[in-house]
FIRO-594632 format. One record per residue: x, y, z of N, C-alpha, C in turn. Coordinates in steps of 0.001 Angstrom, whole numbers, plus 500000, padded with zeros to 6 digits. Example, Ala and Ser with C-alpha at 12.3 -4.5 7.8 and 13.67 -1.06 7.14 Angstrom:
<atoms>
513190494310507800512300495500507800513200496700507800512850497750507080513670498940507140512900500030507870
</atoms>
This chain:
<atoms>
500803498917500106500090500268500035500679501198499768500441501998499385501284503936498867500610504728500302501981505246500205501129506273501383500042507367500996499541508038501659498397508489500902499059509991500244500290510584500514501123511439500597501854511540499183501749510047498788502572510444497698501902511154496449500957510925496088500296511695495020499787512929495271499886513827496088499733515066496263501300515662495895502589514572496455503853515221496573504106515199494995503847513899494336504103513856492603503579515075492365502199515417492275502103516940492305502488518199491638503371517820493261503906519092493452504940519637492705505820518487492656507025517821492032507046518369490750505857517268490060505727518097488694504897519802488341504317520135489587504236521691488993505588522096489619506176522344490026507500522853490437508500522394489389508270521179488683509473521320487119508998522255486364507278522079485541506835522674484948507326524358485399506492524904485889507547526184486190508508526927486238509503525303487098511673525706486415511492525626484799510951525029484757510762525067482656510157526078482571509364526403482104509364528180482124510038529103482643510652528989483345511364529935484195512350530119483534513191528966483391514348528311482524514609528570481086513532528307479929513179529016479140512981530821478734512134531470479739512079533273479987513947533284479877514236533327481049515491533399481858516677533290481403516474531951481016517834531165480846518110531059479296516550531300478169517067530886476945516499532272476416516262533160476892515860534464476556514287534412475462513749533583476022511869533210475399511083534080476446510799535483476139509877536234476819508448535454476770507783536025477668506186534778477424505322535470476654504125536005476404503374536316476005502431536402476954501023537082476821499770536628477655499615535526478196499369534761476827498290533725476942499958532266477668501162532406477475501847531932477923501951532033479834501615533128480122501802533919481365500492532987482417499578533144481246497584532676481927498172531320482205499387530649481564498767529294481265499773528749482613500908529667483449501642529545484379500551529886486017499370530236486130498682530583487450498414528730487274497750528305486864496985527094487865498320526009487731499304526321487750500473525545488054500739525735489267500696527309489161500901527974490972499936527216491377498807527030490924496970527022491610497143526046492459497963524945491336498094523096491657498865522813492633500054523438492667500955523340493726501140524208494730499968525286495685499251525343496204498902524420497029497642523662496215496560523093496868497373521377497203498268521342495981498996519851496842499583519773497895500871520820497756501330521122499113500368520534500235499441521880500073497865521704501638497665520761501640497062519452500726497253518244500289497826516987501119499317517690500706500501516886501915499821516643503379499290517401504362499337517965505882497952517169506142496768517818505073495654517359504841495160516280505463493721516213505969493108514838506696492432514459505639492312512957505118491647512475504239490837512589503393489678513375503850488547513693503009489019514984502297489799515856503065490399517054502381491353516882500859492210516110501534493184516185500588492008515366499377491176514478499834490786514081498084490391515599497293489719516264498552489180517564497337490557518663496560491188518005498144492204519210496935493062518597495931492741517596496221493511516637494937492613516532493495491006516731493993490316517099493049490173518433491903491015519440493112491040520682492340492031521040491847492947520207492252494309519853491087493905519617489498492908518323489752492453517672488264492023519024487572491009520120488581490493520955487569491183521682487127492860522313487729493248523331487779494095522742486744494689521663486158495003520909484421494317521120483761492545520479483798492090520450482730491785521770482271491760523315483301491752524342482793493169524803482151494486524252482208495150524599482286495462524571480712495176523045480511494992522507479255494171523178478155493567523267478744492249524217478093493129525327477212493471526242477923494147527699477901495309527620476824495987525836476897497167525735475918496562525394474333495419524652474420495331524228473010494475525680472841494110526571473403493562527753473050495094528658472082496005528977472809496932528940472286497321528323471611497545527245471186497818526633470078497013526830468851495597527070469312495059527752468073495202528905467802495605529983468724495573531192467943497546531113467357498437530178467614499558530449467175499846529631465616498343528648465689498183528085464472497130529219463173497108530427464178495759530626463339494319530248463339493743529674464159492907528833463682491617530025464541491996530749465314491423532034465612491739532507466153491166534363466723491753535430466622492161535008468264492800536235468682493563536656470222493643538403470225493218538763471578493567540216471499494882540380471109496021539436471516497236539474471525497751539060470659497306539209469587497861539104467928498475539799467473499952539580467145500651540780466889500900541620467908500873541282469692501476541900470416499919542730470836499781542874472104499379543211472537498803544681472680497680545520472726497554546784472000497622547670473972498886548087473804498397549029475660498092550361474987497140550668475987497015552189475837497877552876476942497810554106476152498889555158476734497663556781476543497285556967477374496268558068478286496724559163478838498058559591479016498759560788479053500105560318478386500817561799478600502395561525477898503198560754478844502866560592480090503512559826481179503447558430481040502369557556480463501973556667480301502559556223478718502488557618477823503061556847476784504963556368476743505461557204477765506970557212478309507154555965478493506452555089479507506694554485480224506679552954479237505568553172478802505158552071476922506209552450476048506766552782476089508226553339475114509251552629475534509489553271477061510604552655478264510791550967478128510046550623478134509745548992478032509982547985476967509863546884476800510004545887475776508306546092475397508976545619473881507707545646473237506989544465473726505417544336473509504782543532474150505501542028473428504978541178473501505097539691472904503457539247472393503621539049471110502537538114470875502620536946470359501164537044471011500884535290471237500743534001470163500664534642469017500743534083467679502092533432467031502846533981467351504673533649467490505321532364467830505194531587467297505927530583467791507695530691468482507716530752469460509336531170469238510433530298469512510066528896469782510644527582469916509150526654469868509592525238468395509278523916468865510159522555468661509622521606468725510124520594468220509243519726468065509417518677466637508612518156466006507437518167465734507714520047465332506266520688464784505453520793465792505790520915467635504912521013468627505092522068469172504635523216468874505222524473470397505169523674471744506093525066472368505811524867473749503938524947474371503646525940473730501992525435474472501721524175474165501752523339472720501291522300472282501939521267473469502926521098474001503741520303474791502946520515476024502792522093476407502236522277477676500376521427478092500352521880476809498177520931476555498832519853477016499028518948476318499614517368476591499878517362478099501066517584478321501657517258479884500278517726480810499909519106480684498857519786481757497360518693481592496808518313480682495987517511480752496585515893481198497820515408480616498529514434481760498266514159482932497924515103483254498637515751484571497211515750485463496081516076484726494523515901484803494443514767485023494787513694484052494036512596483806494813511350485225495735512259485518496735511754487249496247512183488208495371513499488092495247513884489657493698513116489747492850513035488756491719512016488949491915510501489359493196510038488319493326509107489185493860509074490302494654509785491210494626510037492677493576509768493253492853510531492736491925511062493513491350509522494216490730508961492848490263507416492914491160506344493729492527506421493555493294505719494240493171505854496151493047507338496401492689507930497654491784507670498248490413507219497378488931506685497959489413505240498026490072504625497303490020503657497728490955503151499024491662503611499247492924503373500345491778503794501787490862504691500965489873504775502824490098506277503485
</atoms>
């Protein structure tokens, strides 16, 4: 019989690995994220916090928290699939060609011009085997959603 803390620990490890990968590609390889890339990080942070809480939670609460992780990963997979569609020009997004920031004053305009240009969501900065980072994230997040659901089932069986 496995420890009931194993499943949330593995989810926490996966979340930490995903966030480390995102930050290494951003800061180590100089691939700045677009707004949709940033949105894809939010469910990982959320699931990481939930799985960390599940490590010390009582059994019923642990079930609920791991179930919420599954939901977070499904949401992330959906965001990533949407991002892939934007990259492939299957549908439009407000961040295609870069965000359209508004300058309401001279100070706002100066701040916009001083900063880096916004990264467009339809640009594929890196791919391997024809799959972008968003595509790999969609698959990884969906697999984590399946694993989370399976973990809930296993935790229920353990009582």
